C-alpha positions in Angstrom: 18.2 40.9 -52.0 21.1 40.4 -49.7 19.3 42.3 -46.9 16.2 40.0 -47.4 18.4 36.9 -47.2 20.1 38.2 -44.0 16.7 38.9 -42.4 15.5 35.3 -43.3 18.7 33.8 -41.7 18.2 36.0 -38.6 14.6 34.8 -38.2 15.7 31.1 -38.6 18.4 31.6 -35.9 15.8 33.2 -33.5 13.4 30.3 -34.2 16.1 27.7 -33.5 17.0 29.5 -30.3 13.3 29.5 -29.2 12.9 25.8 -30.1 16.1 25.0 -28.2 14.9 27.0 -25.1 11.5 25.3 -25.2 13.1 21.9 -25.5 15.4 22.7 -22.6 12.4 23.8 -20.4 10.6 20.5 -21.3 13.6 18.4 -20.4 14.1 20.3 -17.1 10.4 19.8 -16.2 10.6 16.1 -16.9 13.7 15.7 -14.8 12.2 17.7 -12.0 9.0 15.7 -12.0 11.1 12.5 -12.1 13.2 13.7 -9.2 10.2 14.7 -7.1 8.5 11.4 -7.7 11.6 9.6 -6.5 11.5 11.7 -3.3 7.9 10.6 -2.5 7.9 7.9 0.2 6.2 4.6 -0.4 4.0 3.4 2.5 3.1 -0.2 2.9 0.4 -1.1 5.5 0.4 -4.7 6.7 -2.6 -6.2 8.5 -3.5 -9.7 9.5 -6.8 -11.1 8.2 -9.7 -10.7 10.6 -11.2 -13.4 12.9 -11.9 -16.9 11.8 -13.2 -20.0 13.7 -9.8 -21.7 13.3 -7.1 -19.4 14.8 -3.8 -21.1 15.0 -4.9 -23.9 12.6 -5.1 -21.9 9.4 -2.7 -24.1 7.5 -5.2 -27.0 7.9 -7.7 -25.4 5.6 -9.1 -22.2 4.2 -11.7 -21.0 6.8 -13.8 -17.9 5.9 -14.2 -15.0 8.4 -16.7 -15.6 11.1 -19.3 -13.0 12.2 -16.8 -11.1 14.4 -14.3 -11.2 11.6 -16.7 -9.7 9.1 -17.4 -6.9 11.6 -13.7 -6.4 12.2 -13.2 -6.1 8.4 -15.7 -3.3 8.3 -13.9 -1.5 11.2 -10.6 -1.9 9.2 -12.2 -0.2 6.3 -13.4 2.6 8.6 -9.8 2.9 9.9 -8.1 3.0 6.5 -10.6 4.7 4.3 -9.0 8.1 5.0 -5.6 7.0 6.1 -4.1 10.0 4.2 -5.8 13.4 4.5 -4.9 14.1 0.8 -5.7 10.7 -0.6 -5.9 7.2 0.6 -4.9 3.6 -0.2 -3.9 3.3 -3.8 -3.6 -0.5 -4.1 -4.7 -3.6 -2.1 -3.0 -7.0 -2.1 -4.4 -10.1 -0.4 -3.0 -13.6 -0.1 -4.8 -16.4 -2.0 -6.8 -17.5 1.1 -10.5 -16.7 1.4 -10.0 -15.0 4.9 -7.5 -12.4 3.6 -9.7 -11.6 0.6 -12.8 -11.2 2.7 -10.8 -8.9 5.1 -9.7 -6.7 2.2 -13.1 -6.6 0.5 -14.9 -3.9 2.4 -12.2 -1.3 1.9 -11.7 -2.3 -1.7 -15.4 -1.8 -2.3 -15.5 1.6 -0.7 -12.4 2.9 -2.6 -13.4 1.2 -5.9 -10.2 -0.8 -6.0 -9.6 -4.3 -7.2 -7.9 -6.7 -4.8 -4.7 -8.1 -6.3 -4.5 -11.8 -5.1 -0.8 -12.8 -4.9 1.5 -15.2 -3.1 3.1 -13.4 -0.2 5.3 -16.4 0.7 7.9 -15.3 -1.9 8.9 -12.5 0.5 11.7 -10.9 -1.5 10.0 -11.1 -4.9 6.6 -9.9 -3.6 8.0 -6.9 -1.8 10.2 -6.1 -4.8 7.2 -6.0 -7.1 5.2 -3.8 -4.7 8.0 -1.3 -4.4 8.6 -1.2 -8.1 5.0 -0.8 -9.1 3.9 1.6 -6.4 6.5 4.2 -5.9 5.1 7.0 -3.8 1.8 5.1 -3.2 0.0 3.8 -0.1 -0.4 0.0 -0.4 -2.4 -2.3 1.9 -1.2 -5.9 2.2 -3.6 -8.3 4.0 -1.9 -11.5 4.8 -1.5 -14.3 7.4 0.0 -13.7 10.8 3.2 -15.6 10.3 4.1 -13.6 7.2 3.9 -10.1 8.5 7.1 -10.1 10.5 9.3 -11.4 7.5 7.5 -9.0 5.1 8.3 -6.1 7.3 11.8 -7.3 7.9 12.4 -7.4 4.1 11.7 -3.7 4.0 13.9 -3.0 7.1 16.7 -5.4 6.4 16.2 -7.0 9.8 13.6 -8.5 12.0 11.7 -5.6 13.5 8.4 -6.8 15.0 7.5 -9.7 17.4 5.6 -12.8 16.3 1.8 -12.4 16.4 -0.2 -14.7 18.7 -2.8 -17.0 17.2 -5.7 -15.0 18.8 -4.1 -11.5 18.2 -6.1 -9.4 15.8 -6.4 -5.7 15.3 -2.8 -4.6 14.8 -1.8 -2.5 11.8 1.8 -2.1 10.8 2.5 1.0 8.8 6.0 1.0 7.1 7.2 4.1 5.4 10.1 3.9 3.0 11.6 7.3 2.2 14.1 7.6 -0.6 16.8 9.3 1.4 16.4 8.2 5.0 15.7 5.2 7.2 12.6 3.0 7.0 10.1 3.7 9.8 7.4 1.4 11.2 4.4 2.3 13.3 2.2 -0.3 15.0 -1.4 1.0 15.6 -4.5 -0.7 16.7 -8.0 -0.6 15.2 -11.4 -1.8 16.4 -10.2 -1.7 20.0 -12.8 -3.2 22.4 -14.5 -5.0 19.5 -14.5 -8.4 21.2 -16.0 -7.1 24.4 -18.7 -5.2 22.5 -19.5 -8.3 20.4 -19.7 -10.4 23.6 -22.2 -8.0 25.1 -24.2 -7.7 21.9 -23.7 -11.0 19.9 -23.2 -10.6 16.2 -25.7 -12.4 14.0 -24.3 -15.0 11.7 -22.2 -18.2 11.9 
């Protein structure tokens, strides 16, 4: 009887040790996954809306994209559809204006993403929300020219890009925010030569 009781106690001890070991492995796995997630850089891509018939006078109304702008938006989608060889853009934000939403629409349609329409003028709050909600993601922000420099500066902590001219389209600013090193910004161009090609072969539409 005593021997049977001792065997039962021994089995319970072994079971408790196994449960403790499994629980320890689970905790370590969760902590490792959390740590690796924190190490993933967040990438925010800023682009100005495409061409309208009212460059430099955007505050006076809400003009849609013109024919060249719609073509440029498709070229932007071509440029960003495979921006990462292992994935792509995870989220798209556009300002409330029609021109920014129309610029974002072709890429959103291709990737099956919904465009989040938000106010980008609240620089600190908007960037804070993006970084909190999209850790490790690639995020596209389509906005107005005058907001790109302060939005990028909010991530860098200082002004880092020059002002954008009223007729300047086609720049993409890619800001990478690693967890343990400095923020990096690349400026690339897409749809180079689009204006000349459109002039030689006029685009149909208004």
